[in-house]
C-alpha positions as CSV (number, residue, x, y, z in Angstrom):
1,X,0.0,0.0,0.0
2,X,1.4,3.4,-0.9
3,X,2.1,5.9,1.7
4,X,1.5,9.6,1.5
5,X,-0.3,11.7,-1.0
6,X,0.3,11.0,-4.6
7,X,2.3,13.8,-6.1
8,X,3.6,14.9,-2.6
9,X,2.6,17.8,-0.6
10,X,2.5,21.1,-2.5
11,X,2.9,23.0,0.7
12,X,5.9,21.1,1.9
13,X,7.9,24.3,2.2
14,X,5.6,25.5,5.0
15,X,6.4,22.3,7.1
16,X,10.1,22.1,6.4
17,X,13.0,22.8,8.6
18,X,13.3,26.5,9.6
19,X,16.4,27.6,11.6
20,X,15.3,28.8,14.9
21,X,18.4,30.9,15.7
22,X,20.7,33.0,13.6
23,X,24.2,31.5,14.2
24,X,26.7,31.5,11.3
25,X,27.2,27.8,11.5
26,X,24.9,24.9,12.8
27,X,25.0,24.3,16.6
28,X,26.2,20.7,16.3
29,X,29.0,20.5,18.7
30,X,28.2,19.0,22.2
31,X,29.7,20.0,25.5
32,X,29.1,18.4,28.9
33,X,28.9,20.6,32.0
34,X,28.4,19.6,35.6
35,X,26.2,21.7,37.6
36,X,24.8,21.4,41.2
37,X,21.2,19.8,40.7
38,X,19.5,22.8,42.4
39,X,21.1,25.2,39.9
40,X,20.2,23.0,36.9
41,X,16.6,22.9,38.0
42,X,16.4,26.6,38.3
43,X,18.1,27.0,34.9
44,X,15.5,24.7,33.2
45,X,12.7,27.1,34.4
46,X,14.1,29.9,32.3
47,X,12.4,30.1,29.0
48,X,14.6,29.4,26.0
49,X,17.6,28.7,28.3
50,X,19.6,26.7,25.9
51,X,20.1,29.7,23.7
52,X,20.7,32.0,26.5
53,X,23.5,29.6,27.7
54,X,25.0,29.6,24.1
55,X,25.1,33.3,24.0
56,X,26.7,33.5,27.5
57,X,29.3,31.1,26.4
58,X,30.0,33.1,23.2
59,X,30.3,36.3,25.3
60,X,32.9,34.5,27.5
61,X,34.9,33.3,24.6
62,X,34.9,36.7,22.9
63,X,36.0,38.5,26.1
64,X,38.9,36.0,26.4
65,X,40.0,35.9,22.8
66,X,41.4,39.5,22.9
């Protein structure tokens, strides 16, 4: 039995991947960081905390690269 709609979805561009953040390159590198559990729980309560941490790390790197 065929799957999907014959001819495909004409509106596929509306459902495709859209980059959420404006970085010059993909955020594909991983980094492990140990935190106290209480700090980690508070961090997770902050909306969009992943991106805020990325920006904070970028600022630290920029400050120390001069």
